[in-house]
A tleap script that builds the chain and sets N, CA, C and O, in Angstrom:
source leaprc.protein.ff14SB
mol = sequence {
  NMET ILE SER HIE ALA ILE LEU ARG HIE ASN
  ARG ARG PRO GLN ASN GLY LEU ALA ASP GLY
  ILE VAL ILE THR PRO SER HIE ASN PRO PRO
  HIE ASP GLY GLY PHE LYS TYR ASN PRO PRO
  ASN GLY GLY PRO ALA ASP ASN ALA VAL THR
  ASP TRP ILE GLU ALA LYS ALA ASN ALA LEU
  LEU GLU PRO THR SER ASN CGLY
}
set mol.1.N position { 126.368 114.169 158.035 }
set mol.1.CA position { 125.575 114.476 157.099 }
set mol.1.C position { 124.379 113.886 156.774 }
set mol.1.O position { 123.565 114.720 156.378 }
set mol.2.N position { 123.952 112.709 156.796 }
set mol.2.CA position { 123.182 112.183 156.256 }
set mol.2.C position { 122.240 111.978 157.347 }
set mol.2.O position { 121.046 111.999 157.048 }
set mol.3.N position { 122.595 111.770 158.652 }
set mol.3.CA position { 122.243 111.423 159.540 }
set mol.3.C position { 121.261 112.680 160.044 }
set mol.3.O position { 120.094 112.589 160.425 }
set mol.4.N position { 122.055 113.834 159.934 }
set mol.4.CA position { 121.180 115.319 160.222 }
set mol.4.C position { 120.243 115.307 159.208 }
set mol.4.O position { 119.129 115.683 159.572 }
set mol.5.N position { 120.356 114.970 157.970 }
set mol.5.CA position { 119.369 115.536 156.958 }
set mol.5.C position { 118.454 114.588 157.258 }
set mol.5.O position { 117.311 115.037 157.174 }
set mol.6.N position { 118.523 113.167 157.654 }
set mol.6.CA position { 117.546 112.336 157.992 }
set mol.6.C position { 116.447 113.063 159.141 }
set mol.6.O position { 115.230 113.136 158.972 }
set mol.7.N position { 117.159 113.544 160.268 }
set mol.7.CA position { 116.421 113.787 161.340 }
set mol.7.C position { 115.556 115.084 160.969 }
set mol.7.O position { 114.392 115.335 161.282 }
set mol.8.N position { 116.563 115.920 160.127 }
set mol.8.CA position { 115.820 117.214 160.016 }
set mol.8.C position { 114.141 117.013 159.025 }
set mol.8.O position { 113.071 117.598 159.198 }
set mol.9.N position { 114.366 116.399 158.435 }
set mol.9.CA position { 113.283 115.715 157.482 }
set mol.9.C position { 112.146 115.186 158.267 }
set mol.9.O position { 111.006 115.510 157.933 }
set mol.10.N position { 112.334 114.444 159.223 }
set mol.10.CA position { 111.548 113.618 159.986 }
set mol.10.C position { 110.970 114.289 161.087 }
set mol.10.O position { 110.028 113.851 161.747 }
set mol.11.N position { 111.720 115.666 161.321 }
set mol.11.CA position { 111.143 116.465 162.491 }
set mol.11.C position { 109.309 116.713 161.751 }
set mol.11.O position { 108.355 116.660 162.527 }
set mol.12.N position { 109.108 116.945 160.366 }
set mol.12.CA position { 108.318 117.277 159.620 }
set mol.12.C position { 107.689 116.636 158.603 }
set mol.12.O position { 107.088 117.298 157.756 }
set mol.13.N position { 107.734 115.386 158.549 }
set mol.13.CA position { 107.580 114.266 157.401 }
set mol.13.C position { 106.149 114.751 157.000 }
set mol.13.O position { 105.192 114.982 157.739 }
set mol.14.N position { 106.256 114.852 155.547 }
set mol.14.CA position { 105.001 115.137 154.722 }
set mol.14.C position { 104.849 114.110 153.728 }
set mol.14.O position { 103.780 114.106 153.118 }
set mol.15.N position { 105.566 113.383 153.492 }
set mol.15.CA position { 105.879 112.061 152.368 }
set mol.15.C position { 106.100 111.114 152.971 }
set mol.15.O position { 106.820 110.431 152.243 }
set mol.16.N position { 105.887 110.470 154.137 }
set mol.16.CA position { 106.587 109.822 154.809 }
set mol.16.C position { 107.983 109.770 155.514 }
set mol.16.O position { 108.609 110.815 155.330 }
set mol.17.N position { 108.664 108.812 156.295 }
set mol.17.CA position { 109.647 109.067 156.804 }
set mol.17.C position { 111.076 108.878 155.986 }
set mol.17.O position { 110.976 108.136 155.008 }
set mol.18.N position { 112.371 109.426 156.232 }
set mol.18.CA position { 113.441 109.518 155.364 }
set mol.18.C position { 114.241 108.145 156.351 }
set mol.18.O position { 113.910 107.696 157.449 }
set mol.19.N position { 115.238 107.803 155.552 }
set mol.19.CA position { 116.335 107.105 155.846 }
set mol.19.C position { 117.196 107.064 155.097 }
set mol.19.O position { 116.958 107.714 154.079 }
set mol.20.N position { 118.424 106.435 155.123 }
set mol.20.CA position { 119.268 106.830 154.010 }
set mol.20.C position { 120.629 105.547 154.187 }
set mol.20.O position { 120.752 104.586 154.946 }
set mol.21.N position { 121.378 106.037 153.234 }
set mol.21.CA position { 122.563 104.989 152.941 }
set mol.21.C position { 123.687 105.671 152.950 }
set mol.21.O position { 123.745 106.511 152.052 }
set mol.22.N position { 124.634 105.608 153.672 }
set mol.22.CA position { 126.086 106.019 153.630 }
set mol.22.C position { 127.147 105.214 153.106 }
set mol.22.O position { 127.477 104.121 153.565 }
set mol.23.N position { 127.797 105.934 151.891 }
set mol.23.CA position { 128.717 105.220 151.108 }
set mol.23.C position { 129.942 105.494 152.123 }
set mol.23.O position { 129.873 106.498 152.831 }
set mol.24.N position { 130.940 104.731 152.210 }
set mol.24.CA position { 132.251 104.874 153.231 }
set mol.24.C position { 132.931 105.359 152.220 }
set mol.24.O position { 132.681 105.043 151.058 }
set mol.25.N position { 133.959 106.264 152.594 }
set mol.25.CA position { 134.644 107.303 152.101 }
set mol.25.C position { 136.003 106.282 151.469 }
set mol.25.O position { 136.559 105.291 151.943 }
set mol.26.N position { 136.184 106.972 150.330 }
set mol.26.CA position { 137.252 106.192 149.343 }
set mol.26.C position { 138.964 105.653 150.051 }
set mol.26.O position { 139.679 104.689 149.777 }
set mol.27.N position { 139.123 106.809 151.047 }
set mol.27.CA position { 140.109 106.608 151.754 }
set mol.27.C position { 140.338 105.458 152.669 }
set mol.27.O position { 141.334 105.282 153.371 }
set mol.28.N position { 139.093 104.559 152.554 }
set mol.28.CA position { 139.568 103.384 153.202 }
set mol.28.C position { 140.024 102.290 153.054 }
set mol.28.O position { 139.829 101.895 151.905 }
set mol.29.N position { 140.658 101.445 153.802 }
set mol.29.CA position { 140.835 100.288 153.030 }
set mol.29.C position { 139.837 99.432 152.234 }
set mol.29.O position { 138.616 99.454 152.394 }
set mol.30.N position { 140.424 98.775 151.473 }
set mol.30.CA position { 139.202 98.052 150.323 }
set mol.30.C position { 138.100 97.029 151.586 }
set mol.30.O position { 136.870 96.981 151.586 }
set mol.31.N position { 138.850 96.476 152.336 }
set mol.31.CA position { 138.120 95.699 153.040 }
set mol.31.C position { 137.497 96.314 154.030 }
set mol.31.O position { 136.936 95.556 154.821 }
set mol.32.N position { 137.417 97.451 154.239 }
set mol.32.CA position { 136.595 98.186 155.067 }
set mol.32.C position { 135.627 99.078 154.578 }
set mol.32.O position { 134.907 99.766 155.303 }
set mol.33.N position { 135.604 99.066 153.057 }
set mol.33.CA position { 134.850 99.789 152.330 }
set mol.33.C position { 132.977 99.380 152.520 }
set mol.33.O position { 132.524 98.512 153.265 }
set mol.34.N position { 132.351 100.099 151.805 }
set mol.34.CA position { 131.012 99.749 151.416 }
set mol.34.C position { 129.942 100.461 151.819 }
set mol.34.O position { 129.921 101.514 151.182 }
set mol.35.N position { 128.789 100.363 152.790 }
set mol.35.CA position { 127.837 101.422 152.792 }
set mol.35.C position { 127.219 100.849 154.296 }
set mol.35.O position { 127.206 99.706 154.754 }
set mol.36.N position { 126.761 102.025 154.807 }
set mol.36.CA position { 125.681 101.744 156.149 }
set mol.36.C position { 124.417 101.926 155.979 }
set mol.36.O position { 124.164 102.417 154.879 }
set mol.37.N position { 123.416 101.697 156.715 }
set mol.37.CA position { 122.114 101.992 156.924 }
set mol.37.C position { 121.832 102.864 157.816 }
set mol.37.O position { 121.928 102.365 158.937 }
set mol.38.N position { 121.489 104.075 157.831 }
set mol.38.CA position { 120.387 104.885 158.507 }
set mol.38.C position { 119.149 105.020 158.980 }
set mol.38.O position { 118.474 106.006 158.682 }
set mol.39.N position { 118.783 104.242 159.617 }
set mol.39.CA position { 117.087 104.055 159.768 }
set mol.39.C position { 116.455 105.449 160.252 }
set mol.39.O position { 117.248 106.347 160.534 }
set mol.40.N position { 115.030 105.694 160.369 }
set mol.40.CA position { 114.686 106.857 160.570 }
set mol.40.C position { 114.936 107.829 161.512 }
set mol.40.O position { 114.681 109.032 161.573 }
set mol.41.N position { 115.600 106.889 162.375 }
set mol.41.CA position { 116.036 107.557 164.212 }
set mol.41.C position { 117.201 108.023 163.764 }
set mol.41.O position { 117.877 108.410 164.718 }
set mol.42.N position { 117.980 108.222 162.284 }
set mol.42.CA position { 119.231 109.003 162.372 }
set mol.42.C position { 120.512 107.740 162.279 }
set mol.42.O position { 121.600 108.085 161.819 }
set mol.43.N position { 120.347 106.556 162.653 }
set mol.43.CA position { 121.221 105.574 162.823 }
set mol.43.C position { 122.038 105.737 163.904 }
set mol.43.O position { 121.944 106.678 164.691 }
set mol.44.N position { 123.138 104.522 163.994 }
set mol.44.CA position { 123.196 103.709 163.011 }
set mol.44.C position { 122.042 102.700 163.328 }
set mol.44.O position { 121.379 102.753 164.364 }
set mol.45.N position { 121.826 101.563 162.104 }
set mol.45.CA position { 120.961 100.644 162.272 }
set mol.45.C position { 121.473 99.251 163.150 }
set mol.45.O position { 122.628 98.826 163.175 }
set mol.46.N position { 120.380 98.709 163.807 }
set mol.46.CA position { 120.910 97.909 165.101 }
set mol.46.C position { 121.440 96.707 164.275 }
set mol.46.O position { 121.310 96.832 163.057 }
set mol.47.N position { 122.152 95.291 164.833 }
set mol.47.CA position { 122.768 94.370 164.181 }
set mol.47.C position { 121.734 93.614 163.270 }
set mol.47.O position { 122.063 93.205 162.156 }
set mol.48.N position { 120.419 93.437 163.804 }
set mol.48.CA position { 119.585 92.741 163.008 }
set mol.48.C position { 119.409 93.130 161.811 }
set mol.48.O position { 119.505 92.333 160.878 }
set mol.49.N position { 119.129 94.392 161.633 }
set mol.49.CA position { 118.936 95.033 160.727 }
set mol.49.C position { 120.213 94.998 159.717 }
set mol.49.O position { 120.126 94.510 158.590 }
set mol.50.N position { 121.077 95.410 160.095 }
set mol.50.CA position { 122.628 95.334 159.337 }
set mol.50.C position { 123.045 93.722 158.844 }
set mol.50.O position { 123.953 93.474 158.051 }
set mol.51.N position { 122.382 92.950 159.342 }
set mol.51.CA position { 122.632 91.593 159.487 }
set mol.51.C position { 121.700 91.522 157.753 }
set mol.51.O position { 122.116 91.457 156.596 }
set mol.52.N position { 120.462 91.572 158.299 }
set mol.52.CA position { 119.725 91.435 157.055 }
set mol.52.C position { 120.304 91.832 155.965 }
set mol.52.O position { 120.730 91.019 155.145 }
set mol.53.N position { 120.418 93.372 155.774 }
set mol.53.CA position { 120.930 94.251 154.670 }
set mol.53.C position { 122.064 93.513 153.690 }
set mol.53.O position { 122.083 93.435 152.462 }
set mol.54.N position { 122.962 93.023 154.641 }
set mol.54.CA position { 124.363 92.404 154.361 }
set mol.54.C position { 123.991 90.721 153.694 }
set mol.54.O position { 124.693 90.235 152.807 }
set mol.55.N position { 123.051 90.148 154.161 }
set mol.55.CA position { 122.499 89.050 153.550 }
set mol.55.C position { 121.754 89.180 152.345 }
set mol.55.O position { 121.925 88.347 151.456 }
set mol.56.N position { 120.923 90.147 152.194 }
set mol.56.CA position { 119.920 90.244 150.994 }
set mol.56.C position { 120.942 90.653 150.018 }
set mol.56.O position { 120.927 89.946 149.010 }
set mol.57.N position { 122.081 91.858 150.022 }
set mol.57.CA position { 122.834 92.135 149.067 }
set mol.57.C position { 123.830 91.076 148.708 }
set mol.57.O position { 124.103 90.929 147.517 }
set mol.58.N position { 124.318 90.434 149.479 }
set mol.58.CA position { 125.336 89.436 149.051 }
set mol.58.C position { 124.566 88.057 148.130 }
set mol.58.O position { 125.047 87.289 147.296 }
set mol.59.N position { 123.095 88.177 148.754 }
set mol.59.CA position { 122.040 87.144 147.653 }
set mol.59.C position { 122.126 87.365 146.481 }
set mol.59.O position { 122.242 86.570 145.549 }
set mol.60.N position { 122.035 89.187 146.489 }
set mol.60.CA position { 121.505 89.541 145.020 }
set mol.60.C position { 122.998 89.568 144.246 }
set mol.60.O position { 123.026 89.694 143.021 }
set mol.61.N position { 124.181 89.448 144.990 }
set mol.61.CA position { 125.487 89.512 144.051 }
set mol.61.C position { 125.731 88.054 143.563 }
set mol.61.O position { 126.524 87.785 142.661 }
set mol.62.N position { 124.857 86.978 144.350 }
set mol.62.CA position { 125.459 85.851 144.002 }
set mol.62.C position { 125.157 85.715 142.277 }
set mol.62.O position { 124.246 86.314 141.707 }
set mol.63.N position { 126.036 84.885 141.676 }
set mol.63.CA position { 125.694 84.393 140.386 }
set mol.63.C position { 124.253 83.094 140.421 }
set mol.63.O position { 124.077 82.143 141.183 }
set mol.64.N position { 123.532 83.535 139.395 }
set mol.64.CA position { 122.452 82.487 139.521 }
set mol.64.C position { 122.775 81.405 138.417 }
set mol.64.O position { 123.699 81.483 137.607 }
set mol.65.N position { 122.029 80.575 138.504 }
set mol.65.CA position { 122.348 79.036 137.817 }
set mol.65.C position { 121.446 79.390 136.333 }
set mol.65.O position { 121.266 78.434 135.579 }
set mol.66.N position { 121.038 80.384 136.035 }
set mol.66.CA position { 120.585 80.520 134.691 }
set mol.66.C position { 121.533 81.440 133.891 }
set mol.66.O position { 121.286 81.893 132.773 }
set mol.67.N position { 122.676 81.659 134.630 }
set mol.67.CA position { 123.426 82.634 133.504 }
set mol.67.C position { 124.492 82.954 133.552 }
set mol.67.O position { 124.959 83.677 132.672 }
savepdb mol mol.pdb
quit
């Protein structure tokens, strides 16, 4: 559904291209849960993009030394 919406919007973008995040269904086991990024081509994102997002998200979740 998200991929379809991205592609439909991007046929005639008026305010830039759309992309999206897909939250995985709750019926998945916890270790398979998470989200997926769909770029403007409707997705899925290539490994380099996915690896960057994963590293950035994990860095944001790391506790800081300030607190």
